C-alpha positions, 0 to 999 in steps of 0.5 A: 438363461443368462437373465434368469441367473442374473435375477437370481443372484441379484437378490444377494447383491448388497445395495449401497450402505455405509455398513461394512457388510452385504445388505439386501438389494434395492431392486428399484435403485438397481433398475435406475442404475442400469439406466444411468450405466447404459447412458454413461458407462456401457460404451467403455466398461461393457454391457456385462461390466467386463471392461469390453465396451465398444470403445475399449479397443481403442483405450489405454489403459483398458477400462476396468472390469467390475466382475472381479470386484477388485478396485485399485483406489480406496480407503480400505485395507488391501484386498478389501472392497471399496466403500461407497464414498470411494466408488463415488470419488472415482466417478465424480473426479475420474482418473488422470491419465485414463479415459475415465472421465468426470461424471459430477453432473450425475445427480446424488440419486443417479450416483447412488443408483449406478453404484449399486448396479456396478456392485451387481457385477461381482459376487465378492459384494455379497460375502462379508469377508470382503468388506472392511471399514475405512482406514483412518488417515491423519491430516497433512503435516503442516510442514508440507507448507514449510520449504526448509522442513520439507526439504529436510524431510525429502532428503529422509524420504529419498533414502526410504524411496531408494529402499522400498520403491526403487526396485519397481518405480526406478532410481528416478521414480519414472516407473522404470525400475529393474522389477518393472519388466513383466509385471502384470495385474490380475487381469493378465495385463501389463502393470507398469509402475507409475511415473511418480514425478507426474503432476497428476497421479490417478489417485489424485493431486494431494499429498493425502491422496499419495498417503492413502495409496501407501497405506492401502496399496492398489488392489489387483496390482503388484502395488502393496500396502505399506500400512504395516511396513512404514510408520506414518512419519516415513510415508509422509517423508516419502511423499515429501520426497515425491513432491520435491521431484514432481514435474510442472503441470502443463498449462491449458491453452 
């Protein structure tokens, strides 16, 4: 019964597309993606894409469930589905500090196929209202490479951080703010605010990666978007502050 229902559902699931709306499923691509998924992903994310794979009980954080269609790291507005490039970036580069490794060894057609298959786990992908074009992000300011300017902007950014971020992320940006206690995500799991001093954030190491998260928020978590709250310049100031307090990387031996 389960597989019969899945087959009917798949006819309505979107395949890989650049359009910001559902498109018909390419069943051949889906079947190829199933093969790629079962070779590379099922042990953590599970046969049903619910994050309950064989290795899941030993992993922290828990592997992502794809069934809700909620993805943290995107270029799309808060609450919207990611683009295919967003999914490709996560699969290719992994997520620092988690068991989500780097799968850059996948061929282009394998990557395309597994993205189609991952989409098949959630009905959100068949509803047009869940789609939105990627936001446009500015280039990183040149002053980020100028120490004296960076210092001045970081001082302004610290004030903005204390006013907008400290409650959750803490006065030291270590993720131990007063409001952090008891925070949970939509999966009912603890959603501890990030320690923003760490040299390798899950979103990526670059200033542009931090800007993207401030603009989009992290779906399914208490981390909302600041796109309509802080100007681009204010967000860059906060990023300057975070870069100024970033801890050094531990050398790989």
